[in-house]
C-alpha angles and dihedrals in degrees: 000000000000103000144014094262090066093050127101108237125204126205123222092259090051090050090049090055096042097045098035090231132129120261090249091053091050090050089049090053087055095043091050093046097246082124129020120218138187135193110253117180087349094303125109108242139173124211109251089224088070088071138075120202093271101038145305117350100264094221092057097074097057091042091051089051091050090051092048089050088052089057099261118146114225088256092052091046091050092050092048092049092052097042126081113262112207094213091054095040090223140040114302091236090054089049090052090051087051092056097256095129097137093049093048092049092048090054091046092052091050089058092066 
Protein backbone atom coordinates (compact mmCIF):
# COMPACT_ATOMS: atom_id res chain seq x y z
CA UNK A 1 0.00 0.00 0.00
CA UNK A 2 1.89 3.03 -1.21
CA UNK A 3 -0.84 5.33 -2.34
CA UNK A 4 -4.55 5.96 -2.23
CA UNK A 5 -5.17 4.39 -5.65
CA UNK A 6 -4.13 0.96 -4.27
CA UNK A 7 -6.42 1.23 -1.27
CA UNK A 8 -9.81 -0.43 -0.84
CA UNK A 9 -12.39 2.30 -0.19
CA UNK A 10 -15.72 1.76 1.60
CA UNK A 11 -18.86 3.86 1.20
CA UNK A 12 -21.04 4.86 4.16
CA UNK A 13 -23.59 2.10 3.36
CA UNK A 14 -20.75 -0.45 3.22
CA UNK A 15 -19.47 0.83 6.58
CA UNK A 16 -22.97 0.57 8.05
CA UNK A 17 -23.11 -3.08 7.01
CA UNK A 18 -19.55 -3.90 8.07
CA UNK A 19 -19.69 -2.15 11.46
CA UNK A 20 -23.33 -2.88 12.27
CA UNK A 21 -23.89 0.81 13.03
CA UNK A 22 -26.51 3.28 11.81
CA UNK A 23 -25.66 5.70 8.99
CA UNK A 24 -25.78 8.61 11.46
CA UNK A 25 -23.33 6.82 13.80
CA UNK A 26 -20.94 6.16 10.88
CA UNK A 27 -21.13 9.83 9.86
CA UNK A 28 -20.44 10.83 13.47
CA UNK A 29 -17.33 8.61 13.48
CA UNK A 30 -16.16 10.55 10.42
CA UNK A 31 -17.14 13.97 11.82
CA UNK A 32 -15.30 13.25 15.08
CA UNK A 33 -12.21 11.93 13.27
CA UNK A 34 -12.48 8.33 14.46
CA UNK A 35 -12.44 7.66 10.73
CA UNK A 36 -11.20 9.91 7.93
CA UNK A 37 -13.07 10.04 4.65
CA UNK A 38 -12.63 11.57 1.23
CA UNK A 39 -14.86 12.09 -1.76
CA UNK A 40 -13.91 9.69 -4.51
CA UNK A 41 -15.92 9.88 -7.71
CA UNK A 42 -18.33 12.15 -5.82
CA UNK A 43 -19.02 9.59 -3.07
CA UNK A 44 -17.80 9.85 0.52
CA UNK A 45 -15.52 6.87 1.21
CA UNK A 46 -13.23 5.62 3.97
CA UNK A 47 -10.10 3.51 3.39
CA UNK A 48 -10.76 -0.04 4.62
CA UNK A 49 -7.30 -0.03 6.22
CA UNK A 50 -8.63 2.48 8.80
CA UNK A 51 -10.72 -0.35 10.31
CA UNK A 52 -10.15 -3.38 12.45
CA UNK A 53 -12.65 -6.20 12.38
CA UNK A 54 -14.73 -4.68 15.17
CA UNK A 55 -14.52 -0.98 14.30
CA UNK A 56 -12.20 1.93 13.62
CA UNK A 57 -8.51 1.42 14.37
CA UNK A 58 -8.31 2.94 17.88
CA UNK A 59 -4.96 4.64 17.23
CA UNK A 60 -6.37 6.52 14.25
CA UNK A 61 -8.46 9.02 16.23
CA UNK A 62 -5.63 10.47 18.31
CA UNK A 63 -3.34 10.57 15.30
CA UNK A 64 -5.99 12.40 13.25
CA UNK A 65 -6.36 14.93 16.08
CA UNK A 66 -2.57 15.47 16.20
CA UNK A 67 -2.56 16.05 12.44
CA UNK A 68 -5.49 18.48 12.68
CA UNK A 69 -3.66 20.35 15.44
CA UNK A 70 -0.64 20.52 13.11
CA UNK A 71 -2.81 22.28 10.51
CA UNK A 72 -3.65 19.31 8.28
CA UNK A 73 -7.06 19.20 6.63
CA UNK A 74 -8.80 15.81 6.86
CA UNK A 75 -7.89 15.24 3.19
CA UNK A 76 -4.21 16.05 3.82
CA UNK A 77 -4.18 13.82 6.90
CA UNK A 78 -5.74 10.96 4.95
CA UNK A 79 -3.15 11.31 2.17
CA UNK A 80 -0.29 11.41 4.68
CA UNK A 81 -1.57 8.31 6.50
CA UNK A 82 -1.78 6.35 3.23
CA UNK A 83 1.52 7.56 1.74
CA UNK A 84 4.96 6.21 2.57
CA UNK A 85 6.80 8.33 5.13
CA UNK A 86 10.57 8.04 4.79
CA UNK A 87 11.23 8.47 8.51
CA UNK A 88 8.85 5.59 9.30
CA UNK A 89 10.00 3.42 6.40
CA UNK A 90 6.38 2.55 5.63
CA UNK A 91 2.97 4.17 5.51
CA UNK A 92 1.87 5.77 8.78
CA UNK A 93 -1.31 3.66 8.79
CA UNK A 94 0.77 0.47 8.46
CA UNK A 95 2.95 1.68 11.33
CA UNK A 96 -0.19 2.24 13.44
CA UNK A 97 -1.37 -1.31 12.66
CA UNK A 98 2.09 -2.52 13.75
CA UNK A 99 1.76 -0.87 17.15
CA UNK A 100 4.03 2.11 16.46
CA UNK A 101 1.52 4.76 17.62
CA UNK A 102 3.99 6.92 19.57
CA UNK A 103 6.47 7.00 16.70
CA UNK A 104 3.76 7.92 14.17
CA UNK A 105 2.47 10.72 16.40
CA UNK A 106 5.99 12.09 16.95
CA UNK A 107 6.48 12.27 13.19
CA UNK A 108 3.04 13.88 12.78
CA UNK A 109 3.85 16.52 15.39
CA UNK A 110 7.15 17.29 13.67
CA UNK A 111 5.23 18.12 10.46
CA UNK A 112 3.57 21.15 12.11
